[in-house]
C-alpha positions as CSV (number, residue, x, y, z in Angstrom):
1,M,75.9,175.9,264.8
2,V,75.2,179.7,265.7
3,A,76.9,182.5,263.6
4,K,79.2,184.8,265.8
5,T,78.7,188.7,265.0
6,K,80.9,191.2,266.9
7,T,80.1,195.2,267.1
8,L,83.1,197.2,266.0
9,A,83.5,198.7,268.9
10,E,84.4,194.7,269.9
11,L,86.6,194.2,266.9
12,S,89.3,197.2,267.4
13,V,89.2,196.9,271.3
14,M,90.3,193.5,269.8
15,V,93.3,194.6,267.9
16,D,94.1,197.7,269.3
17,G,92.6,200.0,266.6
18,E,91.3,203.4,266.4
19,L,87.4,203.2,265.4
20,T,85.9,206.3,263.7
21,G,82.1,205.8,262.7
22,D,79.2,203.9,264.4
23,P,80.7,201.8,267.2
24,E,77.4,199.6,266.8
25,I,77.6,198.0,263.9
26,T,77.9,194.6,264.1
27,V,79.1,192.6,261.6
28,R,79.6,188.6,261.0
29,G,82.7,188.3,259.0
30,L,85.5,189.1,257.3
31,A,86.2,189.1,253.3
32,D,88.2,190.6,250.5
33,L,87.6,193.8,250.0
34,A,85.6,193.2,246.2
35,L,83.8,189.9,248.1
36,A,82.6,191.8,251.0
37,G,78.7,192.8,251.2
38,P,76.7,194.3,254.1
39,G,77.7,192.7,257.6
40,E,81.0,192.1,256.5
41,L,84.2,193.2,257.3
42,A,86.9,194.4,254.6
43,F,90.8,195.5,255.3
44,L,92.6,197.5,253.0
45,V,96.4,197.0,253.2
46,K,97.3,200.4,252.0
47,A,96.8,203.7,251.4
48,A,97.2,203.8,247.6
49,G,93.8,201.2,247.3
50,L,91.3,204.0,248.8
51,Q,89.3,203.6,245.8
52,K,89.0,200.0,245.9
53,L,88.2,200.4,249.3
54,K,85.2,203.0,247.8
55,N,83.8,200.9,245.5
56,S,83.6,198.2,248.4
57,K,79.8,197.3,249.7
58,A,81.4,196.1,252.9
59,S,80.1,197.4,256.2
60,A,83.4,198.6,257.7
61,F,87.0,197.9,257.2
62,I,90.4,197.6,258.7
63,V,92.8,200.4,257.3
64,P,96.4,201.7,257.9
65,T,96.5,204.5,260.5
66,G,96.9,208.1,258.9
67,L,94.0,207.2,256.3
68,T,91.3,209.9,256.4
69,Y,88.0,209.0,254.8
70,D,84.7,209.8,256.8
71,E,82.3,208.2,254.6
72,K,82.6,204.8,256.2
73,P,83.3,203.3,259.9
74,L,87.2,202.5,259.5
75,I,89.4,200.8,261.9
76,K,93.0,202.1,262.0
77,V,95.4,199.6,262.5
78,A,99.8,199.9,262.1
79,N,99.3,196.6,260.5
80,P,95.8,195.8,258.7
81,Y,97.1,192.8,257.1
82,L,98.2,191.6,261.4
83,A,94.3,192.8,262.5
84,A,92.8,191.3,259.4
85,A,93.8,187.7,260.5
86,R,93.1,187.9,264.2
87,I,90.1,188.9,263.3
88,Q,89.5,186.0,261.0
89,N,90.6,184.1,263.2
90,F,88.2,184.5,266.0
91,F,85.4,184.2,263.4
92,Q,86.2,181.2,262.2
93,A,87.8,179.5,265.6
94,K,85.6,176.4,265.9
95,P,85.6,174.8,270.0
96,F,86.7,171.1,269.7
97,Q,83.9,168.5,269.8
98,A,85.2,165.6,270.8
99,T,83.8,162.2,268.6
100,G,86.2,159.9,270.2
101,I,87.7,156.8,268.4
102,N,86.3,155.3,265.1
103,P,85.6,151.9,265.5
104,K,87.1,151.8,261.9
105,S,90.7,153.1,263.2
106,H,93.7,151.4,265.0
107,I,95.0,151.4,268.2
108,G,97.9,149.4,269.3
109,N,99.2,147.9,272.9
110,N,99.8,150.4,275.7
111,C,98.9,153.6,274.4
112,D,98.0,157.0,276.5
113,I,94.6,158.2,274.8
114,P,92.5,160.3,276.8
115,E,88.9,160.9,276.4
116,E,88.9,164.1,274.9
117,I,90.1,163.2,271.8
118,T,88.9,163.0,267.6
119,I,90.1,160.1,265.6
120,G,89.2,159.2,262.2
121,P,88.6,156.4,260.2
122,F,91.2,154.2,258.8
123,V,93.6,156.0,260.9
124,C,96.7,153.3,262.3
125,I,98.3,154.3,265.6
126,G,101.4,152.8,266.5
127,D,102.6,150.8,270.4
128,R,103.2,153.2,273.5
129,V,101.9,156.1,271.9
130,R,100.7,159.4,273.5
131,L,98.7,161.8,272.6
132,G,97.7,164.7,274.8
133,E,93.9,166.6,274.9
134,R,91.7,167.8,272.3
135,V,94.0,166.4,269.4
136,T,92.3,165.5,265.8
137,L,93.7,162.7,263.6
138,H,91.8,162.4,260.3
139,P,91.3,159.9,258.5
140,G,94.7,157.9,256.8
141,V,97.1,159.1,259.6
142,V,99.7,156.7,260.5
143,L,101.5,157.2,264.0
144,G,104.7,154.9,264.8
145,D,105.5,152.7,267.8
146,D,106.8,155.3,270.4
147,V,104.8,159.0,269.3
148,E,104.1,161.3,271.6
149,I,101.8,164.2,270.2
150,G,100.9,167.5,272.6
151,D,97.8,168.9,273.0
152,D,95.4,171.0,270.7
153,C,97.2,169.4,267.2
154,L,95.8,168.8,264.3
155,L,96.9,166.3,261.9
156,Y,94.9,166.4,258.6
157,H,94.6,163.5,255.8
158,N,97.3,160.9,255.5
159,V,100.2,162.4,257.7
160,T,102.7,159.6,258.6
161,V,104.4,160.3,261.6
162,Y,107.3,157.6,262.0
163,H,108.3,156.2,265.2
164,S,109.7,157.7,268.0
165,C,108.8,161.5,267.2
166,T,107.7,164.3,269.5
167,I,105.6,166.8,268.2
168,G,104.9,169.6,270.6
169,S,101.4,171.5,271.2
170,R,98.9,173.0,269.0
171,V,100.6,172.0,265.7
172,I,98.6,171.8,262.7
173,I,100.5,169.2,260.1
174,H,99.2,169.3,256.7
175,S,98.2,166.4,254.3
176,G,100.6,163.8,253.0
177,T,103.1,165.3,255.1
178,V,106.0,163.0,256.3
179,I,108.1,162.9,259.4
180,G,111.0,161.3,260.5
181,S,111.3,158.7,257.2
182,D,115.3,158.3,256.8
183,G,117.7,161.2,255.8
184,F,119.7,160.5,252.6
185,G,122.9,158.8,253.8
186,F,124.9,155.8,252.1
187,A,129.1,155.1,251.9
188,T,130.4,154.0,249.1
189,D,132.5,151.4,249.3
190,E,135.7,150.0,246.3
191,N,132.9,149.0,244.1
192,N,131.1,152.2,243.9
193,N,128.5,149.5,245.8
194,H,125.9,152.1,248.0
195,V,125.6,151.3,251.6
196,K,122.9,152.7,253.6
197,W,123.7,154.7,257.0
198,P,121.3,154.1,259.2
199,H,119.4,156.7,260.8
200,I,118.6,156.0,264.8
201,G,117.9,159.3,265.5
202,T,114.3,161.2,265.7
203,V,112.3,164.7,265.0
204,Q,111.3,166.8,267.3
205,I,108.4,169.6,266.7
206,D,108.3,172.3,269.1
207,D,105.1,174.2,270.1
208,D,102.5,176.2,267.6
209,V,104.6,175.2,264.4
210,E,102.0,175.0,261.0
211,I,103.5,172.3,258.3
212,G,102.2,172.4,255.2
213,A,101.2,169.6,252.8
214,N,103.6,166.9,251.4
215,V,106.6,168.0,253.1
216,T,109.2,165.6,254.3
217,I,111.4,166.2,257.5
218,D,113.8,163.0,257.9
219,R,114.5,162.0,261.2
220,A,118.7,162.1,262.7
221,T,121.5,159.5,261.8
222,F,121.7,160.2,265.6
223,G,120.4,163.2,267.9
224,K,117.1,164.8,266.4
225,T,116.4,167.0,263.9
226,H,114.5,169.8,265.4
227,I,111.8,172.4,264.3
228,M,111.7,175.1,267.2
229,Q,108.7,176.8,268.1
230,G,106.4,179.2,266.3
231,T,108.3,177.7,262.8
232,K,105.8,177.8,259.8
233,M,106.6,175.5,256.7
234,D,104.7,175.7,253.3
235,N,103.7,172.8,251.2
236,L,106.6,171.0,249.4
237,I,109.6,170.9,251.1
238,Q,112.4,168.9,252.2
239,I,114.3,169.1,255.4
240,G,117.6,166.7,256.0
241,H,119.0,164.6,258.6
242,N,120.1,166.5,261.7
243,V,118.8,169.8,260.4
244,K,117.7,172.9,263.1
245,I,115.3,175.7,262.0
246,G,115.0,178.2,265.2
247,K,112.3,179.7,266.4
248,N,109.5,181.9,264.2
249,S,111.3,181.5,261.4
250,L,109.5,181.6,257.9
251,V,110.3,178.4,254.6
252,V,108.4,178.7,251.4
253,A,107.6,176.3,249.4
254,Q,109.9,174.2,247.2
255,V,112.6,174.8,249.5
256,G,115.5,171.9,250.0
257,I,117.8,172.1,253.2
258,G,120.5,169.7,253.3
259,G,121.6,167.5,256.4
260,S,123.0,169.2,259.3
261,A,122.8,172.1,258.5
262,S,121.1,174.8,260.9
263,L,119.2,178.0,260.9
264,G,118.9,180.6,263.7
265,N,115.7,182.3,264.6
266,N,113.4,184.4,262.4
267,V,114.8,183.1,259.6
268,V,113.0,183.4,255.9
269,L,113.8,181.5,253.2
270,G,111.9,182.6,249.4
271,G,110.4,179.2,247.3
272,Q,112.8,177.3,245.6
273,V,115.8,177.9,248.2
274,A,118.4,175.2,248.4
275,I,120.6,175.5,251.4
276,K,123.8,173.4,251.7
277,G,124.5,171.1,254.1
278,H,126.5,171.6,257.6
279,I,126.4,175.1,256.9
280,H,124.6,178.0,259.6
281,L,122.2,180.7,258.6
282,D,122.1,183.2,261.7
283,D,118.8,184.9,263.7
284,G,117.2,186.9,261.2
285,V,118.5,186.2,257.5
286,M,116.1,186.3,254.7
287,V,117.4,184.6,251.1
288,A,115.4,185.9,248.6
289,A,113.6,183.2,246.2
290,K,115.7,180.4,244.0
291,S,118.7,181.3,245.6
292,G,121.9,178.8,246.8
293,V,123.4,179.3,249.6
294,H,126.8,177.1,250.0
295,A,128.4,179.1,253.0
296,N,127.4,180.6,255.9
297,V,125.5,183.8,256.6
298,P,126.0,186.4,259.5
299,K,122.7,187.3,261.1
300,D,120.5,189.8,259.6
301,T,122.0,189.9,256.2
302,I,119.9,189.3,253.3
303,V,121.2,187.1,250.3
304,S,120.3,185.9,247.3
305,G,121.4,184.5,243.9
306,I,123.6,181.1,243.1
307,P,125.3,180.9,244.8
308,A,124.2,183.2,247.2
309,I,125.6,186.8,247.7
310,P,124.4,190.2,249.8
311,H,121.0,191.1,247.8
312,K,122.3,194.5,247.1
313,D,125.4,193.2,245.3
314,W,123.1,190.7,243.3
315,L,120.9,192.7,241.9
316,K,124.1,195.1,240.4
317,A,125.0,192.2,239.1
318,S,121.8,191.1,237.9
319,T,121.7,194.4,236.1
320,I,125.4,193.6,234.6
321,F,124.0,190.1,233.3
322,A,120.9,191.3,231.5
323,K,123.5,193.3,229.5
324,L,126.3,191.0,228.7
325,P,125.6,190.3,225.3
326,K,125.5,194.0,224.1
327,L,128.9,194.3,226.1
328,Y,129.9,191.6,224.4
329,G,129.3,192.8,221.1
330,E,131.0,196.0,222.2
331,L,133.9,194.7,223.3
332,L,133.8,192.3,219.5
333,D,133.5,195.6,217.9
334,M,136.3,197.4,220.0
335,R,138.5,194.9,219.4
336,Q,138.4,194.3,215.6
337,K,139.0,198.6,215.5
338,T,141.9,197.7,217.6
339,E,143.8,195.1,215.3
340,K,143.0,197.0,212.5
341,M,144.3,200.1,214.2
342,Y,147.4,197.9,215.3
343,R,147.9,196.7,212.0
344,K,148.0,200.4,210.0
345,L,150.9,201.0,212.7
346,F,152.8,198.0,212.5
347,P,152.5,196.7,208.7
348,D,155.3,194.4,208.9
349,E,154.5,192.8,212.3
350,G,152.2,190.0,210.6
351,Q,154.8,189.1,208.6
352,K,157.3,188.0,211.2
């Protein structure tokens, strides 16, 4: 495959940037500031790192708007990180190449599978499965009966999608993820035996969602567990039954969301956040890492701590918490002095 190249003028147009320097310089890819060499583009997120740019051997740089440096070609943009991501996507994008259905895979009955498809070895597909155009299923993928997958989806090794789940278009699911397993639901009888509650709902994953490795998304008790368009999920996440996550939300590693909780659009959950079941986090909510959310959170609120409270309050509380040993010592000292003074003022009190 011939390597892609672009002039700085073309890349500048791609990211709506302002170019300073030779527009005809050609680059073949993007790399880290410290690792980039001649013929490569690098990026600087903050102007404070200018010295690293000066030491870099890259041919040109994506930098924040307003940075002044005349010795090397620059593409100036409002958001260098975003511009770099778009350029990296361009250089790394590869045209879909259909390899067909590997003979070592298993295809069930009455499936709808287009010709433009890539199905690797040891893939197991149940009955009545419908796949869109240009879908790639890596080795070990398992699709249950009646699963539907849209166009341009990519499922990596050993992904399992249980029966009757629906996945939209341009969805990426990384290795080891399980979609549509039973939720954690049991009814306890008078003898403390736990009776399983059957989960007869499903899971719906909308367009342009990306799901990391070893994520589990439980099927609904009734209805559906729903991950809406554009949401991105990190590795090692647990999504309970009947959870709804709104559009363009970000869920970082080791988050756990209890059953029937709902998130609005553009919600951000930091690493190891725990969300109680049956509560709602409104649009634009941000939850700091390691927080435990036990109640509804209104729109555009930032919360942190266990239990989660407004972030500014938590910062104040955590500052006080660090001082508690000293404050406790001062309190004991004050108490001892007060008792000593009281005994001097009222010597007969202790004899009653």
